[in-house]
NUDOPA-182629 format. One line per 10 residues: number of its first residue (from 1); for each residue x, y, z of C-alpha. Coordinates in nm, 2 decimals. Example, Ala and Ser with C-alpha at 12.3 -4.5 7.8 and 13.67 -1.06 7.14 Angstrom:
1) 1.23,-0.45,0.78 | 1.37,-0.11,0.71
This chain:
1) 1.67,25.70,7.37 | 1.87,25.57,7.63 | 2.24,25.74,7.65 | 2.55,25.56,7.64 | 2.86,25.73,7.80 | 3.16,25.47,7.71 | 3.54,25.57,7.78 | 3.80,25.39,7.58 | 4.20,25.35,7.62 | 4.39,25.47,7.36
11) 4.72,25.44,7.51 | 4.78,25.08,7.31 | 4.71,25.25,7.00 | 4.90,25.53,7.07 | 5.24,25.33,7.15 | 5.17,25.16,6.87 | 5.13,25.46,6.61 | 5.46,25.59,6.78 | 5.68,25.20,6.75 | 5.55,25.20,6.36
21) 5.63,25.60,6.32 | 5.98,25.44,6.42 | 6.00,25.17,6.22 | 5.87,25.37,5.90 | 6.14,25.65,5.98 | 6.39,25.36,5.98 | 6.25,25.15,5.66 | 6.30,25.55,5.51 | 6.63,25.58,5.59 | 6.72,25.20,5.45
31) 6.58,25.30,5.13 | 6.74,25.64,5.10 | 7.12,25.40,5.19 | 7.03,25.13,4.97 | 6.91,25.39,4.71 | 7.23,25.56,4.73 | 7.40,25.18,4.73 | 7.27,25.14,4.39 | 7.35,25.50,4.20 | 7.73,25.38,4.37
41) 7.74,25.02,4.26 | 7.56,25.16,3.89 | 7.87,25.43,3.89 | 8.08,25.21,3.91 | 7.97,24.90,3.64 | 7.93,25.20,3.41 | 8.24,25.35,3.49 | 8.42,24.93,3.46 | 8.20,24.86,3.14 | 8.33,25.17,3.03
51) 8.69,25.03,3.08 | 8.65,24.72,2.95 | 8.52,24.91,2.63 | 8.82,25.12,2.56 | 9.06,24.86,2.64 | 8.93,24.62,2.38 | 8.83,24.85,2.11 | 9.28,24.96,2.19 | 9.34,24.61,2.18 | 9.12,24.57,1.86
61) 9.33,24.87,1.65 | 9.64,24.79,1.79 | 9.61,24.39,1.66 | 9.46,24.56,1.33 | 9.77,24.80,1.27 | 9.99,24.52,1.33 | 9.83,24.26,1.10 | 9.87,24.53,0.86 | 10.25,24.59,0.93 | 10.31,24.22,0.96
71) 10.15,24.24,0.59 | 10.33,24.49,0.47 | 10.64,24.43,0.61 | 10.63,24.03,0.44 | 10.51,24.25,0.11 | 10.86,24.46,0.13 | 11.06,24.14,0.17 | 10.91,23.96,-0.13 | 10.95,24.28,-0.32 | 11.30,24.36,-0.22
81) 11.41,23.95,-0.29 | 11.25,24.02,-0.62 | 11.49,24.35,-0.69 | 11.74,24.16,-0.61 | 11.75,23.90,-0.81 | 11.63,24.17,-1.10 | 11.95,24.33,-1.00 | 12.15,24.00,-1.07 | 12.00,23.91,-1.36 | 12.12,24.29,-1.48
91) 12.46,24.28,-1.35 | 12.45,23.94,-1.60 | 12.32,24.09,-1.92 | 12.55,24.37,-1.84 | 12.86,24.09,-1.82 | 12.71,23.91,-2.13 | 12.74,24.26,-2.32 | 13.06,24.33,-2.19 | 13.21,24.06,-2.30 | 13.00,24.02,-2.64
101) 13.16,24.38,-2.72 | 13.51,24.28,-2.64 | 13.47,23.96,-2.85 | 13.37,24.14,-3.15 | 13.58,24.40,-3.08 | 13.86,24.20,-3.09 | 13.77,24.01,-3.39 | 13.68,24.32,-3.56 | 14.03,24.48,-3.50 | 14.23,24.16,-3.60
111) 14.01,24.15,-3.92 | 14.13,24.51,-3.99 | 14.48,24.46,-3.87 | 14.43,24.17,-4.16 | 14.29,24.41,-4.42 | 14.58,24.70,-4.36 | 14.87,24.41,-4.43 | 14.73,24.25,-4.70 | 14.63,24.66,-4.78 | 14.98,24.75,-4.75
121) 15.12,24.42,-4.88 | 14.95,24.48,-5.23 | 15.05,24.88,-5.23 | 15.40,24.76,-5.19 | 15.36,24.56,-5.46 | 15.22,24.75,-5.72 | 15.52,25.03,-5.66 | 15.78,24.90,-5.52 | 16.02,25.12,-5.65 | 15.88,25.39,-5.51
131) 15.85,25.23,-5.19 | 16.19,25.13,-5.15 | 16.32,25.48,-5.27 | 16.12,25.61,-4.98 | 16.28,25.35,-4.72 | 16.62,25.42,-4.79 | 16.52,25.81,-4.77 | 16.35,25.74,-4.46 | 16.69,25.50,-4.29 | 16.92,25.79,-4.48
141) 16.78,26.08,-4.33 | 16.50,26.06,-4.16 | 16.64,25.81,-3.87 | 16.96,26.02,-3.81 | 16.72,26.30,-3.76 | 16.61,26.17,-3.48 | 16.93,26.15,-3.30 | 17.10,26.52,-3.42 | 17.43,26.46,-3.17 | 17.67,26.41,-3.44
151) 17.64,26.76,-3.63 | 17.83,26.82,-3.39 | 18.13,26.67,-3.50 | 18.04,26.73,-3.92 | 17.87,27.05,-3.89 | 18.08,27.34,-4.11 | 18.27,27.62,-4.01 | 17.93,27.85,-4.15 | 17.72,27.72,-3.90 | 17.56,27.92,-3.62
161) 17.71,27.98,-3.24 | 17.41,27.89,-3.13 | 17.32,27.55,-3.29 | 17.68,27.47,-3.21 | 17.62,27.59,-2.84 | 17.29,27.40,-2.79 | 17.44,27.03,-2.95 | 17.76,27.08,-2.77 | 17.52,27.12,-2.44 | 17.26,26.85,-2.53
171) 17.58,26.57,-2.60 | 17.73,26.72,-2.26 | 17.43,26.60,-2.09 | 17.40,26.26,-2.25 | 17.74,26.21,-2.16 | 17.74,26.36,-1.80 | 17.39,26.15,-1.71 | 17.62,25.80,-1.86 | 17.92,25.84,-1.65 | 17.60,25.88,-1.36
181) 17.47,25.57,-1.40 | 17.79,25.42,-1.45 | 17.90,25.52,-1.17 | 17.61,25.43,-0.95 | 17.62,25.06,-1.11 | 18.00,25.09,-0.98 | 17.95,25.20,-0.62 | 17.69,24.94,-0.61 | 17.86,24.61,-0.65 | 18.16,24.75,-0.50
191) 17.91,24.83,-0.20 | 17.72,24.46,-0.24 | 18.08,24.30,-0.25 | 18.17,24.50,0.02 | 17.91,24.39,0.27 | 17.92,24.01,0.14 | 18.29,24.02,0.25 | 18.28,24.15,0.56 | 18.06,23.86,0.66 | 18.24,23.60,0.49
201) 18.51,23.47,0.68 | 18.84,23.48,0.49 | 19.09,23.23,0.41 | 19.39,23.13,0.72 | 19.68,22.95,0.57 | 19.74,22.87,0.95 | 19.40,22.67,1.01 | 19.36,22.35,0.85 | 19.18,22.03,0.80 | 18.82,22.06,0.98
211) 18.88,22.40,1.13 | 18.95,22.60,0.78 | 18.59,22.66,0.72 | 18.39,22.96,0.57 | 18.03,23.02,0.65 | 17.78,23.15,0.42 | 17.42,23.31,0.53 | 17.20,23.14,0.36 | 16.78,23.14,0.36 | 16.50,22.86,0.35
221) 16.14,22.98,0.32 | 15.87,22.75,0.28 | 15.51,22.93,0.11 | 15.20,22.74,0.04 | 15.14,22.73,-0.30 | 14.83,22.93,-0.45 | 14.73,22.67,-0.72 | 14.72,22.38,-0.42 | 14.62,22.42,-0.08 | 14.80,22.13,0.05
231) 15.14,22.22,-0.14 | 15.39,22.40,-0.05 | 15.71,22.61,-0.29 | 16.07,22.58,-0.13 | 16.35,22.85,-0.20 | 16.66,22.91,-0.08 | 16.83,23.20,-0.13 | 17.22,23.27,-0.05 | 17.45,23.59,-0.12 | 17.67,23.59,-0.47
241) 17.96,23.86,-0.55 | 18.19,23.96,-0.78 | 18.36,23.64,-0.73 | 18.16,23.40,-0.60 | 17.87,23.36,-0.89 | 17.73,23.02,-0.92 | 17.55,22.95,-0.55 | 17.37,22.63,-0.72 | 17.64,22.36,-0.58 | 17.55,22.52,-0.29
251) 17.17,22.59,-0.26 | 17.17,22.22,-0.43 | 17.35,22.11,-0.09 | 17.10,22.33,0.13 | 16.82,22.13,-0.02 | 16.95,21.77,0.06 | 17.04,21.83,0.36 | 16.77,22.02,0.50 | 16.58,21.73,0.65 | 16.85,21.65,0.84
261) 16.90,21.98,0.99 | 16.81,22.04,1.35 | 16.57,22.36,1.36 | 16.50,22.57,1.66 | 16.24,22.90,1.65 | 16.40,23.22,1.68 | 16.52,23.35,2.00 | 16.33,23.68,2.09 | 16.67,23.87,2.09 | 16.79,23.79,1.66
271) 16.41,23.88,1.62 | 16.41,24.18,1.71 | 16.74,24.29,1.60 | 16.58,24.15,1.21 | 16.27,24.30,1.31 | 16.44,24.65,1.35 | 16.66,24.64,1.05 | 16.38,24.51,0.86 | 16.14,24.85,0.97 | 16.40,25.06,0.89
281) 16.39,24.89,0.53 | 16.04,24.96,0.48 | 16.02,25.25,0.59 | 16.32,25.39,0.35 | 16.19,25.20,0.03 | 15.85,25.23,0.05 | 15.61,25.57,-0.01 | 15.33,25.40,0.08 | 15.20,25.42,0.45 | 14.97,25.12,0.38
291) 15.21,24.94,0.16 | 15.43,24.97,0.47 | 15.15,24.84,0.74 | 15.08,24.59,0.53 | 15.41,24.42,0.48 | 15.45,24.53,0.84 | 15.14,24.32,0.91 | 15.30,24.00,0.74 | 15.56,24.02,0.88 | 15.47,24.00,1.22
301) 15.24,23.72,1.15 | 15.50,23.50,0.98 | 15.69,23.22,1.15 | 16.14,23.15,1.21 | 16.31,22.91,1.31 | 16.69,22.93,1.26 | 16.90,22.60,1.20 | 17.08,22.52,1.56
């Protein structure tokens, strides 16, 4: 049998295998990188999905809570309106019951008063002599006992000195109070007359004609009407003293001439003087601080004008 020897060059195949090995390694690296990228993308997608789910659940719960809160607030408002209406209805019922009670009590009080008077008249008619005796006794005995000052002048010598001293002291006390009251009244009248006399100009025989003038202070007041807002109430005030008490002619003349008078706002100096005197009068006469503040507030808000 014949023998054949062949020599085959395997270098190209070796080179090809070497290059294939490099490609296989590159594919392995690419597959590994792709796997890592896929894992990272899946992780990011899962996180995004979880975040969106959480936010959606939170928004849904918040929306439900808001809806329930709005519904509860609406129901509470309606209940509150209902309670207010019931409170007004109860006030009306209470007011009506009070009016009915007052009307019924007034009616029965009037009825019982008329019955008492009728019964008193009948009793007096039935026992007229006894009632007359009782009336005489009341006028002559009991009424005199109420004021026992006169006992001092008719007391007998046998009366106790203590009773006599007490009656004397009582009479002296009443006399003292009476004298003090009369003296205060006389002092006030004299003081007022002196003030008015100081204000008025005395008559002087040296003046004649138009120069012989006497000045009299007067206040012209205009206030809003409490009954009609479009109406005004006009008042005129002037001084009075013992020698001249009838000021009606002066007031009538001022009322007739007041439309022709020239009025101008009061200057600050005069207003400051009047304000100081008025404050001193308020501090002296009013004891309550709230009343004093209210009077001062009304005084500051008023508008003054003087006749020029």
